C-alpha positions in Angstrom: 15.7 -27.7 29.5 17.6 -24.9 31.0 19.2 -23.7 27.7 18.3 -24.0 24.1 20.5 -25.6 21.6 20.0 -25.8 17.8 19.9 -29.6 17.6 17.3 -31.8 16.1 15.4 -33.9 18.7 14.5 -37.5 18.9 11.5 -38.9 21.0 12.1 -42.3 22.3 10.1 -45.2 23.9 9.4 -45.8 27.5 11.9 -48.7 27.3 14.7 -46.3 26.1 13.7 -43.8 28.8 14.1 -46.5 31.5 17.5 -47.5 30.2 18.8 -43.8 29.9 17.6 -43.2 33.5 19.4 -46.2 34.6 22.5 -44.6 33.1 22.8 -46.8 30.0 23.9 -44.4 27.1 22.5 -46.3 24.1 19.3 -45.6 22.2 18.6 -48.3 19.6 16.8 -47.8 16.2 13.6 -49.4 17.2 13.3 -47.4 20.3 12.9 -44.0 18.4 9.5 -43.0 17.7 10.1 -39.7 15.9 12.7 -37.2 14.9 12.0 -33.3 14.7 14.6 -31.3 12.7 17.5 -31.9 10.5 20.7 -33.7 11.6 23.8 -35.2 10.0 25.0 -38.6 10.8 27.7 -38.4 13.4 26.3 -35.1 14.7 24.4 -34.3 17.9 20.9 -34.7 18.7 18.7 -34.2 21.8 16.8 -37.0 23.3 13.3 -36.7 24.7 10.7 -38.9 26.4 7.2 -39.0 25.1 6.2 -36.4 27.7 9.1 -34.1 26.4 11.3 -34.7 29.4 14.9 -34.1 28.2 17.0 -37.3 28.5 20.3 -36.3 27.1 22.4 -35.6 24.1 24.4 -37.8 21.9 25.8 -38.8 18.5 23.3 -40.1 16.0 24.1 -42.5 13.1 21.3 -44.0 10.9 23.7 -46.6 9.7 24.0 -48.1 13.2 21.7 -50.3 15.2 22.8 -48.3 18.3 21.2 -45.3 16.7 22.1 -42.7 19.4 25.0 -42.8 21.9 24.3 -40.4 24.6 27.3 -38.4 25.9 25.7 -36.3 28.4 22.4 -35.7 30.3 23.3 -32.2 31.5 21.2 -29.7 29.5 23.8 -27.0 30.3 26.7 -28.9 28.6 28.2 -27.2 25.6 30.1 -29.7 23.4 33.2 -27.6 22.6 36.8 -28.2 23.0 36.7 -27.3 26.7 34.0 -30.1 27.2 36.2 -32.8 25.6 39.3 -31.5 27.5 37.5 -32.0 30.9 36.6 -35.5 29.7 40.1 -36.3 28.8 41.6 -34.9 31.9 39.2 -36.9 34.0 40.1 -40.2 32.1 43.8 -39.7 32.4 43.9 -38.5 36.0 41.8 -41.6 36.9 44.5 -43.9 35.0 47.3 -42.1 36.7 45.7 -42.7 40.1 44.7 -46.3 39.8 47.6 -47.6 37.6 50.5 -45.9 39.4 53.7 -47.0 37.9 51.8 -48.9 35.2 50.4 -45.6 33.7 53.0 -45.9 31.0 51.5 -49.0 29.6 47.7 -49.0 30.1 44.3 -48.3 28.4 43.7 -44.5 28.6 40.2 -44.4 27.1 37.8 -47.3 27.4 34.9 -46.2 25.3 31.5 -45.9 27.1 33.2 -46.4 30.6 34.9 -43.0 30.0 32.0 -41.4 28.0 33.8 -41.7 24.7 31.4 -43.9 22.9 33.2 -46.4 20.8 36.8 -45.0 21.3 39.7 -47.0 22.5 43.0 -45.6 23.4 46.0 -47.8 24.6 49.4 -46.4 25.7 52.6 -48.3 25.0 55.3 -46.0 26.6 55.7 -43.2 24.0 53.1 -44.6 21.6 49.3 -44.2 21.5 47.2 -46.6 19.6 43.6 -45.8 19.0 40.5 -47.6 17.4 37.4 -45.7 16.7 34.0 -47.5 16.4 31.5 -44.7 16.3 30.9 -42.1 13.7 30.4 -39.3 16.3 33.8 -39.8 17.7 35.4 -40.1 14.2 34.2 -36.7 13.3 35.7 -35.1 16.3 38.9 -37.3 16.6 41.4 -34.6 15.8 40.2 -32.5 18.7 40.1 -35.5 21.1 43.5 -37.0 20.0 45.2 -33.7 20.2 43.9 -33.1 23.6 45.1 -36.5 24.9 48.5 -35.8 23.6 48.5 -32.3 25.0 47.4 -33.3 28.5 49.9 -36.2 28.7 52.6 -33.9 27.8 51.5 -31.5 30.3 51.8 -34.4 32.9 55.5 -34.8 31.8 54.8 -37.8 29.7 56.6 -38.4 26.5 54.4 -39.2 23.4 56.0 -39.5 20.0 53.4 -41.6 18.0 49.7 -42.0 17.6 48.6 -44.6 15.3 45.0 -45.4 14.3 44.0 -49.0 14.0 40.8 -48.6 12.4 41.1 -52.0 10.4 37.9 -53.7 11.9 34.9 -54.8 9.9 32.4 -53.4 12.5 33.3 -49.9 11.2 31.5 -50.8 7.9 28.3 -51.4 9.9 28.7 -47.8 11.1 29.1 -46.5 7.6 32.9 -45.9 8.1 35.8 -47.1 6.1 38.5 -49.4 7.4 42.0 -48.0 7.4 45.3 -47.9 9.3 47.3 -44.7 9.5 49.6 -42.5 11.5 47.9 -39.5 13.0 49.4 -36.2 12.1 49.8 -34.0 15.0 52.1 -31.4 16.7 55.4 -33.2 17.3 54.2 -36.7 16.4 56.2 -39.1 14.1 54.6 -40.6 11.0 57.3 -42.7 9.7 58.2 -45.4 12.3 58.3 -49.2 11.6 55.4 -49.7 14.0 57.5 -51.8 16.6 58.2 -50.8 20.1 59.2 -52.6 23.3 57.2 -52.3 26.6 57.7 -53.6 30.1 54.7 -55.2 32.1 55.1 -56.9 35.4 58.9 -56.8 34.8 58.6 -58.7 31.6 59.5 -57.1 28.2 57.4 -57.6 25.1 57.9 -56.8 21.6 54.7 -54.9 20.4 53.8 -54.5 16.7 51.1 -51.9 17.0 50.6 -51.8 13.0 50.0 -55.4 12.4 49.5 -57.1 15.8 46.0 -58.0 17.0 43.6 -55.3 18.1 46.0 -52.5 19.2 49.1 -54.7 19.4 48.9 -56.1 22.9 46.2 -57.1 25.3 46.6 -54.9 28.4 43.5 -56.1 30.3 45.1 -59.2 31.9 48.0 -57.4 33.4 47.2 -58.2 37.0 45.8 -61.6 36.3 49.1 -62.6 34.9 50.7 -61.7 38.2 48.1 -63.8 40.0 48.8 -66.8 37.8 52.5 -66.4 38.3 52.3 -66.5 41.9 51.5 -70.3 42.0 53.8 -71.3 39.1 57.0 -71.8 41.0 58.2 -75.3 40.5 55.3 -76.3 38.4 55.1 -77.7 34.7 52.9 -75.3 33.0 50.9 -75.5 29.8 49.9 -72.0 28.5 47.0 -72.4 25.9 46.2 -69.8 23.4 49.4 -68.0 24.4 49.3 -65.3 21.8 52.4 -63.1 22.7 53.3 -65.5 25.5 52.4 -63.1 28.3 51.0 -65.7 30.9 53.7 -68.2 29.8 56.5 -65.8 30.4 55.1 -64.4 33.7 55.1 -67.9 35.0 58.5 -68.8 33.6 60.1 -65.7 35.2 58.3 -66.7 38.5 60.3 -69.9 38.6 58.3 -72.5 36.9 60.1 -75.7 36.3 59.0 -75.7 32.6 56.5 -73.7 30.6 54.9 -74.9 27.1 53.5 -72.0 25.2 50.7 -73.2 22.7 48.9 -71.3 20.0 47.4 -72.1 16.6 49.1 -69.2 15.0 52.6 -69.5 13.7 53.1 -65.7 13.9 52.0 -65.8 17.6 54.5 -68.6 18.4 57.2 -66.7 16.6 56.5 -63.7 18.6 56.4 -65.6 21.9 59.8 -67.1 21.0 61.3 -63.5 20.4 59.7 -62.3 23.6 61.2 -65.2 25.6 64.7 -64.5 24.1 64.2 -60.9 24.9 63.7 -61.8 28.5 66.4 -64.5 28.6 63.9 -67.3 29.6 65.3 -70.6 28.8 62.7 -72.8 30.8 60.3 -72.5 28.0 59.1 -74.5 24.8 56.8 -73.6 22.0 54.3 -75.5 20.1 52.1 -74.5 17.1 48.9 -76.4 17.6 45.1 -76.4 17.9 44.5 -76.4 21.4 41.3 -78.5 21.2 43.2 -81.1 19.2 46.1 -80.9 21.6 44.2 -81.5 24.8 42.3 -84.3 23.0 45.3 -86.0 21.9 46.8 -85.9 25.4 43.6 -87.3 26.8 43.6 -90.2 24.3 47.3 -91.0 25.1 46.5 -90.5 28.8 49.6 -88.6 28.9 49.8 -85.1 30.6 53.2 -83.8 31.6 51.7 -80.7 33.3 50.4 -79.9 36.7 49.3 -76.3 35.9 47.1 -75.4 32.8 46.3 -71.8 31.7 43.2 -71.4 29.3 43.1 -67.8 27.9 41.0 -68.3 24.7 39.8 -65.5 22.3 36.1 -64.6 22.7 34.1 -67.7 21.6 31.1 -65.4 21.2 30.5 -61.9 20.1 26.8 -61.9 20.0 24.0 -63.4 22.2 22.9 -65.5 19.3 26.0 -67.7 19.6 26.2 -67.9 23.5 25.1 -71.6 23.5 27.7 -72.7 21.0 30.3 -70.7 22.9 29.4 -72.4 26.2 30.0 -75.7 24.6 33.5 -74.7 23.4 34.4 -73.3 26.9 33.1 -76.5 28.6 35.0 -78.7 26.2 38.4 -77.1 26.8 37.7 -76.7 30.5 36.6 -80.4 31.1 39.6 -81.6 29.0 42.0 -79.6 31.1 40.3 -80.7 34.3 40.6 -84.4 33.4 44.2 -84.1 32.4 45.5 -82.4 35.4 46.6 -84.6 38.4 44.6 -84.2 41.6 46.0 -81.1 43.3 46.9 -79.6 40.0 46.0 -75.9 39.1 43.7 -74.5 36.4 43.5 -70.7 35.4 40.7 -70.1 33.2 39.0 -67.2 31.7 36.6 -65.7 29.1 36.9 -62.3 27.5 33.3 -62.3 26.1 30.7 -59.8 27.6 27.9 -62.1 26.3 29.5 -65.0 28.2 28.2 -63.5 31.5 29.9 -64.4 34.8 26.9 -66.5 35.9 27.0 -68.5 32.7 30.6 -68.9 33.0 30.4 -70.3 36.5 27.6 -72.5 35.7 29.7 -73.9 32.8 32.6 -74.5 35.1 30.3 -76.4 37.5 29.2 -78.5 34.7 32.6 -79.2 33.4 33.9 -80.3 36.8 31.0 -82.6 37.3 31.5 -84.3 33.9 35.3 -84.5 34.6 34.7 -86.1 38.0 36.6 -83.5 39.9 36.0 -80.8 42.5 37.3 -77.2 42.2 38.9 -75.3 45.0 38.8 -71.7 44.2 41.9 -69.7 44.6 41.1 -66.3 43.1 38.2 -64.8 41.0 39.3 -61.8 39.2 38.2 -59.3 36.3 40.0 -56.9 34.0 42.6 -54.4 35.2 41.2 -51.1 36.5 42.3 -49.2 33.4 39.5 -51.0 31.8 36.8 -49.8 34.4 33.5 -51.4 34.8 30.4 -49.1 34.9 27.8 -51.1 36.7 25.0 -49.3 34.6 26.7 -50.4 31.5 27.0 -54.2 31.6 29.0 -54.2 28.2 31.9 -52.8 30.1 32.1 -55.8 32.3 33.5 -58.6 30.1 36.6 -60.3 31.5 36.2 -63.4 33.9 39.2 -64.9 35.3 39.5 -67.9 37.8 42.2 -69.8 39.4 41.4 -73.2 41.0 43.0 -76.1 42.4 41.6 -79.4 41.0 40.8 -82.0 43.7 
């Protein structure tokens, strides 16, 4: 090492060394063979190979299976405010470049992809919504959040609110409490109703960032919605798992003959109705129903008034242990949709689970098409929007698969 720092040191297995050399930032509990020195959970620790080669420095947390989250492999780094300001500026400059006019509504920080382990920051116009899933970031959040607001304002952007959506159970596994709260910072409001309106692809949405799912709105499908809308003109569309109605409204605004938005959640359907009214869309209807049951019922009745079906389900698996069950669920809804569509109809389908890898998803689609007795003509294969960047050495950042087919 070029400089000495007063951190404890962890020695790790050859397996961990290979992963760190390859650029993956995680060290798991069973990959640590020894620790020298004192440390606090959420604090920094240096990582070494068995041959005492410096591998990096990261946050340690004894409560987590991911015991160390490496944030730098530069032995000269000093993890002060200037260090985090460089990281913030790098992330925000990247978004401003790749998102252009969409910089006002995008993901500003995407965890490990931006070297802020476990941290998500979404921007909805003048509102920032955060979610912190690592103790290390929790301990320095005031510095990071203040820097994000400062740098955005320097860019000429208006930021009035920062809200923390830390109401997720995974925090308990990291030894942290669940909570929701306004962040108190210079010039930030702490008494709003938690509602705002955003515009994406020319469509307006009501966003409830206090009680909505995750941070209030899913930004990762932004350009996939545009792709889906491009073939919607004149079609009768069934948008399954509609959530806030985003795919449905993009298709309706693009000139679909009619769009039916379906979701099992009454709250989601009510929100979709409000969003449709906000945009003056009258070529839509809404149904509160279980998608699996709805598709089964249409198949039994041999009645499908649609020639375009969109499947945007929640993640059916959040661990490698349940991938097989998830694959069956994905296959069931896709096969049913393929059978229902007329020849020449269109299918947009996706998975937002990292564990359902693209090769598994494609294999599932092949199997579903074979069992449905159809062939798939691929129109587009897409991933998440670039504000959710994919690091090739961190496969967990590559999670969204999106395909559009003609069923022939």
